[in-house]
C-alpha positions as CSV (number, residue, x, y, z in Angstrom):
1,X,65.6,45.6,-47.0
2,X,62.3,47.3,-48.2
3,X,59.0,45.5,-47.5
4,X,55.9,46.1,-49.7
5,X,52.8,46.5,-47.5
6,X,50.5,48.1,-50.0
7,X,48.9,44.8,-51.2
8,X,47.7,43.5,-47.8
9,X,46.2,46.8,-46.9
10,X,44.3,47.0,-50.2
11,X,42.8,43.5,-49.7
12,X,41.8,44.4,-46.1
13,X,40.0,47.5,-47.3
14,X,38.1,45.6,-50.0
15,X,37.0,43.0,-47.4
16,X,35.8,45.7,-45.1
17,X,33.8,47.4,-47.8
18,X,32.3,44.1,-48.8
19,X,31.2,43.3,-45.3
20,X,29.6,46.7,-44.9
21,X,27.5,46.2,-48.0
22,X,25.2,43.9,-46.1
23,X,24.2,46.5,-43.6
24,X,21.1,48.6,-44.2
25,X,22.0,52.2,-44.8
26,X,19.1,53.3,-42.7
27,X,20.5,51.6,-39.6
28,X,23.9,53.5,-39.6
29,X,24.7,57.2,-39.9
30,X,26.4,58.4,-43.0
31,X,30.2,58.3,-43.0
32,X,30.5,61.4,-45.3
33,X,30.5,63.9,-42.5
34,X,27.0,65.2,-43.4
35,X,24.3,65.4,-40.8
36,X,21.9,62.5,-40.5
37,X,18.5,63.0,-42.1
38,X,15.8,64.0,-39.6
39,X,13.4,61.3,-38.5
40,X,9.7,62.1,-38.8
41,X,8.0,62.7,-35.4
42,X,4.5,63.0,-36.6
43,X,2.1,61.1,-34.3
44,X,-0.3,58.6,-35.7
45,X,-3.7,58.6,-34.0
46,X,-5.1,55.2,-33.0
47,X,-8.8,54.8,-32.0
48,X,-9.3,53.3,-28.5
49,X,-10.5,49.8,-28.3
50,X,-13.9,48.8,-27.1
51,X,-12.5,47.6,-23.8
52,X,-10.6,50.9,-23.3
53,X,-13.7,52.9,-24.0
54,X,-15.7,51.1,-21.4
55,X,-16.6,53.6,-18.6
56,X,-17.2,50.9,-16.0
57,X,-14.5,48.2,-16.5
58,X,-14.6,44.9,-14.5
59,X,-11.6,42.9,-13.5
60,X,-11.8,39.2,-14.4
61,X,-9.4,36.5,-13.2
62,X,-8.4,33.3,-15.1
63,X,-9.3,30.2,-13.2
64,X,-6.4,27.9,-12.4
65,X,-6.2,24.7,-14.3
66,X,-7.7,21.9,-12.2
67,X,-5.1,19.5,-10.7
68,X,-5.8,15.9,-11.5
69,X,-5.4,13.6,-8.5
70,X,-4.0,10.3,-9.5
71,X,-5.5,8.4,-6.6
72,X,-9.0,9.6,-7.5
73,X,-8.8,8.9,-11.2
74,X,-7.0,5.6,-11.2
75,X,-10.1,3.6,-11.9
76,X,-12.4,6.4,-13.3
77,X,-13.9,5.7,-16.7
78,X,-14.5,8.5,-19.3
79,X,-18.0,9.2,-20.5
80,X,-19.6,7.0,-23.3
81,X,-19.2,8.5,-26.8
82,X,-22.6,9.8,-27.9
83,X,-23.9,8.9,-31.4
84,X,-27.0,9.7,-33.4
85,X,-29.9,7.2,-33.9
86,X,-29.8,5.3,-37.2
87,X,-33.4,4.2,-37.1
88,X,-32.6,0.6,-37.8
89,X,-33.4,-2.4,-35.6
90,X,-29.7,-2.9,-35.0
91,X,-29.3,0.8,-34.2
92,X,-32.0,0.5,-31.5
93,X,-30.1,-2.5,-30.1
94,X,-26.9,-0.3,-30.0
95,X,-28.7,2.5,-28.2
96,X,-29.9,0.0,-25.6
97,X,-26.4,-1.4,-25.1
98,X,-24.9,2.1,-24.9
99,X,-27.4,3.1,-22.2
100,X,-26.6,0.0,-20.1
101,X,-22.9,0.6,-20.4
102,X,-23.3,4.2,-19.4
103,X,-25.1,3.2,-16.2
104,X,-22.6,0.5,-15.4
105,X,-19.7,3.0,-15.9
106,X,-21.4,5.4,-13.5
107,X,-21.7,2.8,-10.8
108,X,-18.0,1.7,-11.3
109,X,-16.9,5.3,-10.9
110,X,-18.9,5.5,-7.7
111,X,-17.4,2.2,-6.4
112,X,-13.9,3.4,-7.4
113,X,-14.3,6.6,-5.4
114,X,-15.6,4.5,-2.4
115,X,-12.6,2.3,-2.6
116,X,-10.3,5.4,-2.5
117,X,-12.1,6.7,0.5
118,X,-11.7,3.3,2.3
119,X,-8.0,3.2,1.5
120,X,-7.6,6.7,2.9
121,X,-9.5,5.7,6.1
122,X,-7.5,2.6,6.5
123,X,-4.2,4.6,6.1
124,X,-5.3,7.1,8.7
125,X,-6.5,4.4,11.2
126,X,-3.3,2.4,10.7
127,X,-1.2,5.5,11.4
128,X,-3.1,6.2,14.6
129,X,-2.9,2.6,15.7
130,X,0.8,2.3,15.1
131,X,1.3,5.6,16.9
132,X,-0.4,4.2,20.0
133,X,1.4,0.9,19.8
134,X,4.7,2.7,19.4
135,X,4.1,4.6,22.6
136,X,3.2,1.5,24.5
137,X,6.3,-0.4,23.2
138,X,8.6,2.4,24.0
139,X,7.4,2.5,27.6
140,X,7.6,-1.2,28.0
141,X,11.1,-1.3,26.5
142,X,12.5,0.9,29.3
143,X,10.3,-0.8,31.9
144,X,7.4,0.4,33.9
145,X,5.2,-0.5,36.8
146,X,2.9,-3.6,36.7
147,X,-0.5,-2.8,35.4
148,X,0.4,0.8,34.6
149,X,-3.1,2.5,34.1
150,X,-1.7,4.8,31.5
151,X,-0.6,1.9,29.4
152,X,-3.9,0.2,30.0
153,X,-5.7,3.2,28.6
154,X,-3.4,3.3,25.6
155,X,-3.9,-0.4,25.1
156,X,-7.7,0.2,25.0
157,X,-7.2,3.0,22.4
158,X,-5.0,0.7,20.3
159,X,-7.7,-2.0,20.4
160,X,-10.3,0.4,19.3
161,X,-8.0,1.6,16.5
162,X,-7.5,-2.0,15.3
163,X,-11.2,-2.6,15.3
164,X,-11.6,0.4,13.1
165,X,-9.2,-1.2,10.6
166,X,-11.1,-4.4,10.9
167,X,-14.3,-2.5,10.1
168,X,-12.6,-1.0,7.0
169,X,-11.8,-4.5,5.9
170,X,-15.4,-5.5,6.4
171,X,-16.5,-2.7,4.2
172,X,-13.9,-3.7,1.6
173,X,-15.4,-7.2,1.6
174,X,-18.9,-5.8,0.9
175,X,-17.5,-3.4,-1.8
176,X,-15.6,-6.4,-3.4
177,X,-18.9,-8.3,-3.8
178,X,-20.5,-5.3,-5.5
179,X,-17.5,-4.8,-7.8
180,X,-17.5,-8.5,-8.7
181,X,-21.1,-8.0,-9.9
182,X,-19.9,-5.0,-11.9
183,X,-17.1,-7.0,-13.5
184,X,-19.6,-9.8,-14.5
185,X,-22.0,-7.3,-16.0
186,X,-19.2,-5.6,-18.0
187,X,-18.2,-9.0,-19.4
188,X,-21.8,-9.7,-20.4
189,X,-22.2,-6.3,-22.1
190,X,-18.9,-6.9,-24.0
191,X,-20.1,-10.2,-25.3
192,X,-23.5,-8.8,-26.2
193,X,-21.9,-6.0,-28.2
194,X,-19.8,-8.5,-30.1
195,X,-22.7,-10.6,-30.9
196,X,-24.7,-7.6,-32.2
197,X,-22.3,-7.5,-35.2
198,X,-24.0,-10.7,-36.4
199,X,-27.5,-9.3,-36.5
200,X,-29.0,-8.6,-39.9
201,X,-30.6,-5.3,-41.0
202,X,-27.6,-3.1,-40.0
203,X,-26.1,-0.2,-41.9
204,X,-22.4,0.9,-42.0
205,X,-23.1,3.5,-39.3
206,X,-24.4,0.8,-37.0
207,X,-21.2,-1.2,-37.2
208,X,-19.2,2.0,-36.8
209,X,-21.0,2.8,-33.6
210,X,-20.7,-0.9,-32.5
211,X,-16.9,-0.7,-32.9
212,X,-16.7,2.3,-30.7
213,X,-19.0,0.7,-28.1
214,X,-17.0,-2.6,-28.2
215,X,-13.8,-0.6,-27.3
216,X,-15.6,1.2,-24.5
217,X,-17.1,-2.0,-23.1
218,X,-13.7,-3.7,-23.2
219,X,-12.1,-0.8,-21.3
220,X,-14.9,-1.0,-18.8
221,X,-14.3,-4.7,-18.3
222,X,-10.6,-4.2,-17.8
223,X,-11.1,-1.4,-15.2
224,X,-13.8,-3.4,-13.3
225,X,-11.6,-6.5,-13.0
226,X,-8.5,-4.4,-12.1
227,X,-10.5,-2.7,-9.3
228,X,-11.7,-6.1,-8.1
229,X,-8.1,-7.5,-8.2
230,X,-6.8,-4.6,-6.1
231,X,-9.7,-5.0,-3.6
232,X,-9.0,-8.7,-3.3
233,X,-5.3,-8.1,-2.7
234,X,-6.0,-5.4,0.0
235,X,-8.5,-7.6,1.7
236,X,-6.2,-10.5,2.0
237,X,-3.3,-8.4,3.2
238,X,-5.4,-6.4,5.7
239,X,-7.1,-9.6,7.0
240,X,-3.8,-11.2,7.8
241,X,-2.5,-8.0,9.3
242,X,-5.5,-7.6,11.7
243,X,-5.2,-11.2,12.8
244,X,-1.6,-10.9,13.6
245,X,-2.1,-7.6,15.4
246,X,-4.9,-9.1,17.5
247,X,-2.5,-11.7,18.7
248,X,0.1,-9.0,19.3
249,X,-2.4,-7.0,21.4
250,X,-3.1,-10.1,23.5
251,X,0.6,-10.6,24.3
252,X,1.1,-6.9,24.8
253,X,-1.6,-7.1,27.5
254,X,0.5,-9.7,29.3
255,X,3.5,-7.4,29.1
256,X,1.6,-4.5,30.6
257,X,0.6,-6.7,33.5
258,X,4.2,-7.7,34.1
259,X,5.5,-4.1,33.6
260,X,7.8,-5.1,30.7
261,X,8.4,-7.4,27.8
262,X,8.5,-11.1,28.5
263,X,11.9,-12.5,27.5
264,X,13.6,-9.1,28.1
265,X,17.1,-8.6,29.6
266,X,16.0,-10.0,33.0
267,X,14.9,-13.3,31.5
268,X,17.4,-14.0,28.7
269,X,19.3,-16.4,31.0
270,X,16.5,-18.9,31.2
271,X,14.8,-18.7,27.8
272,X,16.2,-18.7,24.2
273,X,15.3,-19.7,20.7
274,X,17.8,-21.6,18.9
275,X,18.6,-23.2,15.5
276,X,21.7,-25.0,16.7
277,X,21.7,-28.8,17.5
278,X,20.5,-29.7,20.9
279,X,23.0,-32.0,22.7
280,X,20.3,-33.1,25.1
281,X,18.1,-34.7,22.5
282,X,20.4,-36.5,20.2
283,X,21.2,-33.5,17.8
284,X,17.6,-32.4,17.1
285,X,17.1,-28.7,16.7
286,X,15.1,-27.1,19.5
287,X,12.8,-24.2,18.5
288,X,12.6,-22.8,22.1
289,X,14.4,-23.8,25.3
290,X,12.8,-22.7,28.6
291,X,14.8,-22.9,31.9
292,X,12.6,-23.1,34.9
293,X,15.3,-22.1,37.4
294,X,13.1,-19.7,39.3
295,X,9.5,-19.1,40.1
296,X,7.1,-17.3,37.7
297,X,9.2,-17.7,34.6
298,X,7.8,-15.3,32.0
299,X,8.2,-17.2,28.7
300,X,5.0,-16.8,26.8
301,X,5.9,-13.8,24.7
302,X,9.0,-15.3,23.2
303,X,7.3,-18.7,22.8
304,X,4.4,-17.1,21.0
305,X,6.7,-15.2,18.6
306,X,8.7,-18.3,17.8
307,X,5.6,-20.5,17.3
308,X,3.8,-17.8,15.2
309,X,6.8,-17.5,12.9
310,X,6.9,-21.2,12.5
311,X,3.2,-21.5,11.6
312,X,3.5,-18.7,9.1
313,X,6.3,-20.6,7.3
314,X,4.9,-24.1,7.8
315,X,1.1,-23.9,8.6
316,X,0.8,-27.7,9.1
317,X,3.5,-27.9,11.8
318,X,3.1,-29.9,15.0
319,X,5.2,-29.5,18.2
320,X,6.9,-31.8,20.7
321,X,7.2,-30.4,24.2
322,X,9.9,-32.3,26.1
323,X,10.5,-31.8,29.8
324,X,14.1,-32.5,30.9
325,X,14.8,-32.9,34.6
326,X,18.3,-33.0,36.2
327,X,19.8,-36.2,37.6
328,X,20.9,-34.7,40.9
329,X,19.2,-34.0,44.2
330,X,15.7,-35.4,44.6
331,X,15.3,-37.1,41.2
332,X,11.7,-38.0,41.7
333,X,10.7,-34.5,42.8
334,X,12.6,-33.0,39.8
335,X,10.8,-35.3,37.4
336,X,7.4,-34.4,38.9
337,X,8.1,-30.6,38.7
338,X,9.4,-31.1,35.2
339,X,6.2,-32.7,34.1
340,X,4.2,-29.9,35.6
341,X,6.3,-27.4,33.7
342,X,5.6,-29.2,30.4
343,X,1.9,-29.2,31.1
344,X,2.1,-25.5,31.8
345,X,3.8,-24.9,28.4
346,X,1.2,-27.2,26.8
347,X,-1.6,-25.0,28.1
348,X,0.2,-21.9,26.9
349,X,0.4,-23.3,23.4
350,X,-3.3,-24.3,23.3
351,X,-4.3,-20.9,24.8
352,X,-2.5,-19.3,21.8
353,X,-4.8,-21.1,19.5
354,X,-2.7,-24.2,18.7
355,X,-4.9,-27.4,18.5
356,X,-4.0,-29.9,21.2
357,X,-3.7,-32.6,18.6
358,X,-0.7,-30.8,17.3
359,X,1.2,-30.9,20.6
360,X,2.9,-34.0,21.9
361,X,4.2,-34.2,25.5
362,X,7.2,-36.3,26.6
363,X,9.8,-36.4,29.5
364,X,13.4,-37.3,30.0
365,X,16.3,-36.8,32.5
366,X,19.8,-35.6,31.8
367,X,22.9,-35.1,33.8
368,X,23.9,-32.0,31.7
369,X,21.1,-29.8,33.0
370,X,21.3,-28.0,36.4
371,X,17.6,-27.2,36.6
372,X,14.3,-28.3,35.0
373,X,14.0,-27.4,31.4
374,X,11.3,-27.6,28.7
375,X,12.4,-27.9,25.0
376,X,10.0,-27.3,22.1
377,X,10.6,-29.0,18.8
378,X,9.0,-28.6,15.4
379,X,8.0,-31.7,13.4
């Protein structure tokens, strides 16, 4: 059988020629076998530039673009938009308001920068304070000698660090009073700007400038109130923190005297906090149970922590301190000792700052206890 291959080859040749027609002849050498035309090599003279002709050039560097710090610019206000004087009575009023607003914005920017500095100082002081506290706690956790002088020096450093934080809070309070005055002034200028629209004798340019000024006064009012809100929140948080840490330092001082934490592994068998029902008191939940089965029971740390947590959750709480003596051996002596233990716990609670009117003492006896106990309940 004979195949005809002439037609496909012809079509392929046509397609190839068609595709080549789109190529510039100057980009490819001729396919005829002739030599390619010579390319002109004549040089074209170009006069040197002014900079190239300078006999004493100097090197200049491009300044790097400034990096904007978010913390510095959070409450910063842009400059007031300038405007020409219109010569009208209303225009003079607009110029006065613009000047007052510019002065207020400058003060707010200064107070904003002061707030940022206070925040940075508080952060630094807090880090130093917690570093010192961590060192003390780590040493007490593994146990140490009673009244270790190294820990006493660290405790003194921690107290100084906490007072620095308290001083930062005091400065924040003063700054908040100043920013509050700024916010009030911003509100006044905003209202004054709005009321100026109602004055007669204005031209269109006066109202255009007033519109711009109203927007800027509104933005100033928002920033001033936002700064005041942030200050108020920080003051409340830091005040609560300093109060809690002062109490923590007081209890840490007792731990240093004892050479370890109160309520640590050596004392867990006689003191516990519980949320389970107490079978000795008819099912009432005891907050803390202290077992006086030895001399010098160290219970104050755990008691303070339990009471503090309760007061944070329920600030109006009162406490019942119930002494429970065993009904075995010398019952009378047990009851007398149990009463003394309850009075001791009562003094501990009042020394912690709890008003005596919120503590109620009572006593009972029970066959289920082997030694004198004191149970503290919340009511």
